[in-house]
TILUMNU-455294 format. One record per residue: x, y, z of N, C-alpha, C, O, CB in turn; chain; residue number from 1. Coordinates in steps of 0.2 Angstrom, whole numbers, plus 5000, padded with zeros to 4 digits. Glycine has a CB too. Layout:
<nodes>
 n.east n.north n.up ca.east ca.north ca.up c.east c.north c.up o.east o.north o.up cb.east cb.north cb.up chaine num
      X       Y    Z       X        Y     Z      X       Y    Z      X       Y    Z       X        Y     Z      A NUM
...
</nodes>
This chain:
<nodes>
 n.east n.north n.up ca.east ca.north ca.up c.east c.north c.up o.east o.north o.up cb.east cb.north cb.up chaine num
   5004    4994 5000    5000     5000  5000   5004    5006 5000   5010    5006 5003    4995     5000  5006      A   1
   5002    5011 4996    5006     5017  4996   5002    5023 5000   4996    5024 4998    5008     5020  4989      A   2
   5005    5026 5004    5002     5031  5008   5005    5038 5006   5011    5039 5007    5003     5030  5016      A   3
   5001    5043 5004    5003     5049  5002   5000    5055 5006   4993    5055 5006    5001     5050  4994      A   4
   5004    5059 5009    5001     5064  5013   4998    5070 5008   5001    5070 5002    5006     5068  5018      A   5
   4993    5073 5010    4991     5079  5006   4993    5085 5009   4996    5085 5014    4983     5078  5004      A   6
   4991    5091 5005    4993     5097  5008   4988    5099 5014   4989    5104 5017    4992     5103  5003      A   7
   4983    5095 5015    4979     5096  5021   4981    5091 5026   4980    5085 5026    4971     5095  5019      A   8
   4984    5094 5032    4986     5090  5037   4982    5085 5040   4976    5086 5042    4989     5094  5043      A   9
   4984    5079 5039    4980     5073  5042   4976    5069 5036   4973    5064 5038    4975     5076  5047      A  10
   4975    5072 5031    4971     5069  5025   4977    5065 5021   4982    5068 5019    4967     5074  5021      A  11
   4975    5059 5020    4980     5055  5016   4976    5051 5010   4970    5050 5011    4983     5049  5021      A  12
   4980    5051 5005    4978     5047  4999   4981    5040 5000   4987    5039 5000    4979     5050  4992      A  13
   4977    5034 5000    4980     5028  5001   4979    5024 4994   4973    5023 4992    4977     5024  5007      A  14
   4984    5021 4991    4983     5017  4985   4986    5010 4986   4992    5009 4987    4987     5021  4979      A  15
   4981    5006 4986    4983     4999  4987   4987    4997 4981   4986    4999 4975    4977     4994  4988      A  16
   4991    4992 4982    4996     4989  4977   4994    4982 4975   4996    4978 4979    5003     4990  4978      A  17
   4991    4981 4970    4989     4974  4968   4995    4970 4966   4999    4972 4963    4983     4974  4963      A  18
   4994    4963 4968    4999     4958  4966   4995    4955 4960   4990    4952 4961    5001     4953  4971      A  19
   4998    4955 4954    4995     4952  4948   4999    4946 4945   5005    4946 4945    4994     4958  4943      A  20
   4995    4941 4944    4998     4935  4940   4993    4933 4935   4988    4936 4934    5000     4930  4945      A  21
   4994    4927 4932    4989     4924  4927   4982    4923 4929   4978    4922 4925    4993     4918  4924      A  22
   4981    4922 4936    4975     4921  4939   4971    4927 4939   4964    4926 4940    4975     4917  4945      A  23
   4974    4933 4940    4970     4939  4942   4975    4943 4946   4981    4944 4945    4963     4938  4945      A  24
   4972    4945 4952    4975     4949  4956   4973    4948 4964   4968    4946 4965    4975     4957  4955      A  25
   4977    4950 4968    4976     4950  4975   4978    4957 4978   4984    4959 4977    4980     4944  4979      A  26
   4974    4960 4982    4975     4967  4984   4973    4968 4991   4968    4966 4993    4971     4972  4980      A  27
   4978    4970 4995    4976     4972  5002   4974    4979 5002   4977    4984 5000    4983     4971  5007      A  28
   4968    4980 5005    4965     4987  5005   4965    4990 5012   4963    4996 5013    4958     4986  5003      A  29
   4967    4986 5017    4968     4989  5024   4973    4985 5028   4973    4978 5027    4961     4988  5028      A  30
   4978    4988 5031    4983     4985  5035   4984    4989 5042   4986    4995 5041    4989     4984  5031      A  31
   4982    4986 5047    4982     4990  5054   4989    4992 5055   4990    4998 5057    4980     4985  5059      A  32
   4994    4988 5054    5001     4990  5055   5003    4996 5051   5006    5000 5053    5006     4984  5054      A  33
   5002    4995 5044    5004     5001  5040   5001    5007 5042   5003    5013 5041    5003     4999  5033      A  34
   4994    5007 5043    4990     5013  5045   4993    5016 5052   4995    5022 5052    4983     5011  5046      A  35
   4995    5011 5057    4997     5014  5063   5004    5017 5062   5006    5022 5065    4998     5008  5068      A  36
   5008    5014 5057    5015     5016  5056   5015    5024 5053   5020    5027 5054    5019     5012  5051      A  37
   5009    5025 5050    5008     5032  5047   5005    5037 5053   5004    5043 5051    5004     5032  5041      A  38
   5003    5034 5058    5000     5038  5064   4992    5038 5062   4989    5043 5065    5003     5045  5064      A  39
   4990    5034 5059    4983     5034  5057   4978    5030 5061   4981    5025 5064    4981     5032  5050      A  40
   4972    5032 5062    4967     5028  5066   4967    5021 5063   4967    5020 5057    4961     5031  5067      A  41
   4966    5016 5067    4965     5009  5065   4959    5005 5067   4957    5000 5066    4971     5005  5067      A  42
   4955    5009 5072    4949     5006  5075   4943    5009 5071   4942    5015 5072    4949     5007  5082      A  43
   4939    5005 5068    4933     5008  5064   4927    5004 5067   4927    4997 5066    4934     5007  5056      A  44
   4923    5007 5070    4917     5003  5073   4911    5003 5069   4907    4999 5070    4915     5007  5079      A  45
   4911    5006 5063    4906     5005  5058   4909    5004 5051   4913    5008 5049    4901     5011  5059      A  46
   4905    5000 5047    4907     5000  5040   4900    5001 5036   4896    4997 5037    4910     4993  5038      A  47
   4900    5006 5033    4894     5008  5029   4895    5008 5022   4901    5009 5019    4891     5015  5032      A  48
   4889    5008 5018    4890     5009  5011   4884    5013 5009   4878    5012 5011    4890     5002  5007      A  49
   4885    5017 5004    4879     5021  5001   4879    5019 4994   4884    5018 4990    4880     5029  5002      A  50
   4873    5019 4991    4872     5018  4984   4868    5024 4981   4863    5026 4984    4867     5011  4983      A  51
   4870    5026 4976    4867     5032  4972   4865    5030 4965   4869    5027 4962    4872     5038  4972      A  52
   4859    5031 4963    4856     5028  4957   4859    5033 4951   4861    5030 4946    4849     5028  4957      A  53
   4858    5039 4952    4860     5043  4946   4867    5047 4946   4869    5048 4951    4854     5049  4945      A  54
   4869    5048 4940    4875     5052  4939   4874    5059 4941   4868    5062 4939    4877     5052  4931      A  55
   4878    5062 4945    4878     5069  4947   4875    5070 4954   4874    5075 4957    4873     5073  4942      A  56
   4873    5064 4957    4870     5064  4964   4876    5067 4968   4881    5065 4968    4868     5057  4966      A  57
   4873    5072 4973    4878     5075  4977   4876    5073 4985   4870    5074 4986    4879     5083  4976      A  58
   4881    5071 4989    4879     5069  4996   4885    5073 5000   4891    5072 4999    4880     5061  4997      A  59
   4882    5077 5005    4887     5080  5009   4885    5088 5009   4881    5090 5005    4894     5079  5007      A  60
   4889    5091 5013    4895     5090  5016   4894    5088 5023   4891    5092 5027    4900     5096  5015      A  61
   4896    5082 5026    4894     5080  5032   4899    5079 5037   4905    5078 5035    4890     5073  5032      A  62
   4898    5080 5044    4902     5078  5049   4899    5078 5055   4893    5079 5056    4908     5084  5050      A  63
   4902    5075 5061    4899     5075  5067   4902    5079 5072   4909    5080 5072    4899     5067  5070      A  64
   4899    5083 5076    4901     5088  5081   4905    5084 5087   4903    5078 5088    4896     5092  5083      A  65
   4909    5088 5090    4912     5086  5096   4907    5084 5101   4902    5087 5101    4917     5091  5099      A  66
   4908    5079 5105    4914     5074  5106   4913    5068 5102   4916    5063 5103    4915     5072  5113      A  67
   4909    5069 5096    4908     5063  5092   4911    5063 5085   4909    5060 5081    4900     5062  5091      A  68
   4916    5067 5085    4920     5068  5078   4922    5061 5076   4923    5056 5080    4926     5073  5079      A  69
   4923    5060 5070    4924     5054  5067   4930    5054 5062   4931    5059 5058    4918     5050  5064      A  70
   4933    5049 5061    4938     5047  5056   4935    5043 5051   4931    5038 5053    4945     5044  5059      A  71
   4936    5044 5044    4933     5040  5039   4938    5038 5034   4943    5041 5033    4927     5044  5035      A  72
   4938    5032 5032    4942     5029  5026   4937    5027 5021   4933    5023 5022    4946     5023  5029      A  73
   4937    5031 5015    4932     5031  5010   4935    5028 5004   4940    5030 5002    4929     5038  5009      A  74
   4931    5024 5000    4933     5021  4994   4926    5020 4990   4921    5020 4992    4936     5014  4995      A  75
   4927    5019 4983    4922     5018  4979   4922    5011 4976   4926    5008 4974    4922     5023  4972      A  76
   4916    5008 4978    4915     5000  4976   4912    4999 4969   4914    4994 4967    4911     4997  4982      A  77
   4909    5004 4967    4906     5003  4960   4905    5010 4957   4903    5015 4961    4899     4999  4960      A  78
   4906    5011 4951    4905     5017  4947   4911    5022 4948   4917    5019 4948    4899     5021  4950      A  79
   4910    5028 4949    4915     5033  4950   4912    5039 4954   4907    5041 4953    4918     5035  4943      A  80
   4916    5042 4958    4914     5048  4962   4920    5053 4962   4926    5051 4961    4912     5046  4969      A  81
   4918    5059 4964    4922     5065  4965   4921    5066 4973   4916    5068 4975    4921     5071  4961      A  82
   4926    5064 4977    4926     5064  4984   4929    5070 4986   4935    5072 4984    4930     5057  4987      A  83
   4926    5074 4991    4928     5080  4993   4929    5080 5001   4925    5078 5005    4923     5086  4991      A  84
   4934    5083 5003    4935     5084  5011   4937    5092 5012   4940    5095 5007    4941     5080  5013      A  85
   4934    5095 5017    4935     5102  5019   4937    5102 5026   4934    5099 5030    4928     5106  5018      A  86
   4942    5106 5027    4945     5107  5033   4941    5112 5037   4941    5118 5035    4953     5109  5033      A  87
   4938    5110 5043    4934     5114  5047   4937    5115 5054   4934    5118 5058    4927     5111  5048      A  88
   4943    5113 5055    4947     5113  5061   4948    5121 5063   4951    5124 5059    4953     5109  5061      A  89
   4946    5123 5069    4946     5130  5071   4952    5133 5070   4953    5139 5068    4943     5131  5078      A  90
   4958    5130 5072    4964     5133  5072   4969    5131 5067   4975    5132 5067    4968     5132  5079      A  91
   4966    5128 5062    4970     5125  5057   4973    5130 5052   4968    5135 5050    4967     5119  5053      A  92
   4979    5130 5049    4981     5135  5044   4978    5134 5038   4978    5138 5033    4989     5135  5044      A  93
   4975    5128 5037    4971     5127  5030   4964    5127 5031   4960    5124 5027    4974     5120  5027      A  94
   4961    5130 5037    4954     5130  5038   4950    5133 5032   4952    5137 5029    4952     5135  5044      A  95
   4945    5129 5030    4940     5131  5024   4943    5129 5018   4940    5130 5012    4939     5138  5024      A  96
   4949    5126 5017    4952     5123  5011   4949    5116 5010   4947    5113 5014    4960     5123  5011      A  97
   4949    5115 5003    4946     5108  5002   4951    5104 4997   4955    5108 4993    4939     5109  4998      A  98
   4950    5098 4996    4953     5094  4991   4948    5089 4988   4943    5087 4992    4959     5090  4994      A  99
   4949    5087 4982    4944     5083  4979   4948    5077 4975   4954    5078 4973    4940     5086  4973      A 100
   4946    5071 4976    4949     5065  4973   4944    5061 4969   4938    5060 4971    4952     5061  4979      A 101
   4946    5059 4963    4942     5054  4959   4943    5047 4962   4949    5044 4962    4943     5054  4952      A 102
   4938    5044 4964    4939     5037  4967   4935    5032 4962   4929    5034 4961    4936     5036  4974      A 103
   4938    5026 4961    4934     5021  4957   4937    5015 4959   4942    5014 4962    4936     5022  4949      A 104
   4933    5009 4957    4935     5003  4959   4942    5001 4955   4946    4997 4958    4930     4997  4957      A 105
   4943    5004 4949    4949     5002  4945   4955    5005 4948   4960    5002 4949    4948     5005  4938      A 106
   4954    5012 4951    4960     5015  4954   4961    5013 4961   4967    5014 4964    4960     5022  4953      A 107
   4956    5010 4964    4957     5007  4971   4959    5013 4976   4960    5011 4982    4961     5001  4971      A 108
   4959    5019 4974    4961     5024  4979   4956    5025 4985   4950    5024 4984    4962     5031  4976      A 109
   4959    5026 4991    4955     5027  4997   4957    5034 5000   4963    5036 4999    4956     5022  5002      A 110
   4953    5038 5003    4954     5044  5006   4953    5043 5013   4948    5041 5016    4950     5050  5003      A 111
   4958    5045 5017    4958     5045  5024   4957    5052 5027   4960    5056 5025    4965     5042  5027      A 112
   4951    5052 5030    4948     5059  5032   4949    5059 5040   4945    5056 5043    4941     5060  5030      A 113
   4953    5064 5043    4953     5064  5050   4947    5068 5053   4943    5071 5049    4960     5068  5052      A 114
   4947    5068 5059    4941     5072  5063   4942    5079 5062   4948    5081 5061    4942     5070  5071      A 115
   4937    5083 5061    4937     5090  5060   4936    5092 5053   4937    5098 5051    4944     5092  5062      A 116
   4935    5087 5049    4934     5088  5041   4927    5087 5040   4924    5082 5042    4939     5084  5037      A 117
   4924    5090 5035    4917     5089  5032   4919    5084 5026   4924    5085 5023    4913     5095  5030      A 118
   4914    5080 5024    4915     5075  5019   4909    5075 5014   4903    5075 5017    4917     5068  5021      A 119
   4910    5075 5008    4905     5074  5003   4907    5071 4997   4913    5071 4996    4901     5080  5002      A 120
   4903    5069 4992    4905     5067  4986   4899    5068 4981   4894    5069 4982    4907     5059  4986      A 121
   4902    5068 4974    4897     5068  4969   4898    5062 4964   4904    5060 4963    4897     5075  4965      A 122
   4893    5059 4962    4894     5053  4958   4895    5055 4951   4892    5060 4948    4887     5049  4958      A 123
   4900    5052 4948    4902     5053  4941   4899    5049 4936   4900    5049 4930    4910     5053  4940      A 124
   4896    5043 4939    4892     5038  4935   4886    5037 4938   4884    5039 4943    4897     5032  4934      A 125
   4882    5033 4934    4876     5030  4937   4878    5024 4941   4883    5022 4940    4870     5028  4931      A 126
   4873    5023 4946    4874     5017  4950   4881    5016 4953   4885    5012 4952    4873     5011  4945      A 127
   4882    5021 4958    4889     5022  4961   4888    5019 4968   4883    5021 4972    4891     5029  4961      A 128
   4892    5016 4971    4892     5013  4978   4899    5016 4981   4904    5015 4979    4892     5006  4979      A 129
   4898    5019 4987    4904     5021  4991   4904    5017 4998   4899    5016 5001    4903     5029  4992      A 130
   4910    5015 5000    4911     5012  5006   4915    5016 5011   4919    5020 5009    4915     5005  5004      A 131
   4913    5016 5017    4916     5020  5022   4918    5015 5028   4914    5011 5030    4911     5025  5025      A 132
   4923    5016 5031    4925     5014  5037   4925    5020 5042   4928    5025 5040    4932     5010  5037      A 133
   4921    5019 5047    4920     5025  5052   4922    5023 5059   4921    5018 5061    4913     5027  5051      A 134
   4926    5028 5062    4929     5027  5069   4924    5028 5074   4925    5026 5080    4935     5031  5070      A 135
   4918    5031 5073    4914     5033  5078   4907    5031 5076   4905    5031 5071    4914     5041  5080      A 136
   4903    5029 5081    4896     5027  5080   4892    5033 5078   4893    5038 5080    4893     5023  5086      A 137
   4887    5032 5073    4883     5037  5071   4879    5040 5077   4876    5036 5080    4878     5035  5065      A 138
   4879    5046 5078    4876     5049  5083   4871    5055 5081   4874    5060 5079    4881     5053  5089      A 139
   4865    5053 5080    4860     5058  5076   4860    5065 5079   4860    5070 5075    4853     5055  5077      A 140
   4861    5066 5085    4861     5073  5088   4867    5077 5086   4867    5083 5087    4859     5073  5095      A 141
   4872    5073 5084    4879     5076  5083   4880    5077 5075   4885    5080 5073    4885     5073  5086      A 142
   4876    5074 5071    4877     5074  5064   4874    5081 5061   4869    5083 5063    4873     5068  5061      A 143
   4879    5084 5057    4877     5090  5054   4881    5091 5048   4884    5086 5045    4879     5096  5059      A 144
   4881    5097 5045    4884     5098  5039   4885    5105 5037   4883    5110 5041    4881     5094  5033      A 145
   4888    5106 5031    4889     5113  5029   4887    5113 5021   4887    5107 5018    4896     5116  5030      A 146
   4885    5118 5019    4882     5119  5012   4888    5117 5007   4893    5119 5007    4880     5126  5010      A 147
   4886    5113 5002    4890     5110  4996   4893    5116 4992   4898    5116 4989    4886     5105  4992      A 148
   4889    5122 4992    4890     5127  4987   4892    5133 4991   4891    5139 4988    4885     5129  4982      A 149
   4894    5133 4997    4896     5138  5001   4902    5142 4998   4907    5139 4996    4899     5136  5008      A 150
   4901    5149 4997    4906     5153  4993   4913    5153 4997   4918    5154 4994    4904     5160  4992      A 151
   4913    5152 5003    4919     5152  5007   4924    5146 5005   4930    5147 5005    4918     5151  5015      A 152
   4921    5140 5003    4925     5135  5000   4926    5135 4993   4931    5134 4991    4921     5128  5002      A 153
   4921    5137 4989    4922     5138  4982   4924    5131 4979   4929    5131 4975    4926     5143  4980      A 154
   4920    5126 4981    4922     5119  4978   4920    5119 4971   4915    5121 4969    4918     5114  4982      A 155
   4925    5116 4967    4923     5115  4959   4920    5108 4958   4924    5104 4956    4930     5116  4955      A 156
   4914    5107 4960    4911     5101  4958   4911    5100 4951   4910    5104 4947    4903     5101  4961      A 157
   4912    5094 4949    4913     5092  4941   4906    5093 4937   4906    5094 4931    4916     5085  4940      A 158
   4901    5092 4941    4894     5092  4937   4889    5096 4941   4890    5097 4947    4891     5085  4936      A 159
   4884    5099 4938    4878     5102  4941   4875    5096 4945   4874    5091 4942    4873     5105  4936      A 160
   4873    5097 4951    4870     5092  4955   4863    5090 4952   4859    5094 4950    4869     5094  4962      A 161
   4862    5083 4951    4856     5081  4948   4851    5078 4954   4845    5078 4953    4857     5075  4943      A 162
   4854    5076 4959    4850     5074  4965   4853    5075 4971   4859    5075 4972    4848     5066  4964      A 163
   4849    5078 4976    4852     5079  4983   4847    5079 4988   4841    5081 4986    4856     5086  4983      A 164
   4848    5078 4994    4843     5078  4999   4841    5085 5001   4846    5090 5000    4845     5074  5006      A 165
   4835    5087 5003    4834     5093  5005   4838    5096 5011   4840    5101 5011    4826     5094  5008      A 166
   4840    5091 5015    4844     5092  5021   4851    5095 5019   4854    5100 5021    4845     5086  5026      A 167
   4854    5091 5014    4861     5093  5011   4860    5100 5007   4865    5104 5007    4863     5088  5006      A 168
   4855    5101 5004    4854     5107  5000   4853    5113 5005   4855    5119 5003    4847     5107  4996      A 169
   4851    5112 5011    4850     5118  5015   4854    5118 5022   4853    5122 5026    4843     5118  5018      A 170
   4860    5115 5022    4864     5116  5027   4866    5123 5028   4866    5127 5023    4871     5111  5026      A 171
   4868    5125 5034    4870     5132  5035   4877    5134 5031   4881    5129 5030    4871     5134  5042      A 172
   4878    5140 5030    4884     5143  5027   4889    5143 5033   4887    5144 5038    4883     5150  5023      A 173
   4895    5143 5031    4901     5143  5036   4900    5149 5040   4901    5149 5046    4907     5142  5033      A 174
   4899    5155 5037    4899     5161  5041   4894    5161 5046   4895    5164 5052    4897     5167  5036      A 175
   4888    5158 5045    4883     5157  5050   4885    5152 5056   4882    5153 5061    4876     5155  5047      A 176
   4889    5148 5054    4891     5143  5059   4896    5147 5065   4896    5145 5071    4895     5137  5056      A 177
   4899    5152 5062    4904     5155  5067   4900    5160 5071   4903    5162 5076    4909     5159  5063      A 178
   4894    5162 5070    4890     5167  5074   4889    5165 5080   4885    5168 5084    4884     5169  5070      A 179
</nodes>
């Protein structure tokens, strides 16, 4: 597995390395030792999967508030997505900056998202499935989000959203969170 730090402290791009022979391939997609060697969380109490029917579906930007913040390890099991992380940590020098990654089953890339980041994605294909390893149990009263099109972030989503929940469409703007 290859671990690449990104310009947002704590966010990593993880690229599994398949072993290929005439039978096909074998790929390790999680290794507790290698994760720990990079200082990353290795305990994930939930494994979730989302399925989106249409191309352009946008989910996010989600996070859980203190003390229920969560670490996520995200990959795409089917289709293709544009995965986005936004730094919301109060004293971070990269606060409100974002990064986007194209995730597919073929590239096998995974995004490690530390606590303090909002997360969302947009489907680039129909019939996309996203897999999440999550370090914290889902806590409904701590679940919240920020607006996908907040001008503070200026995220360059690849497509106009074709489907989105009303909740995701109406999350507050970051300026309002600070009030």
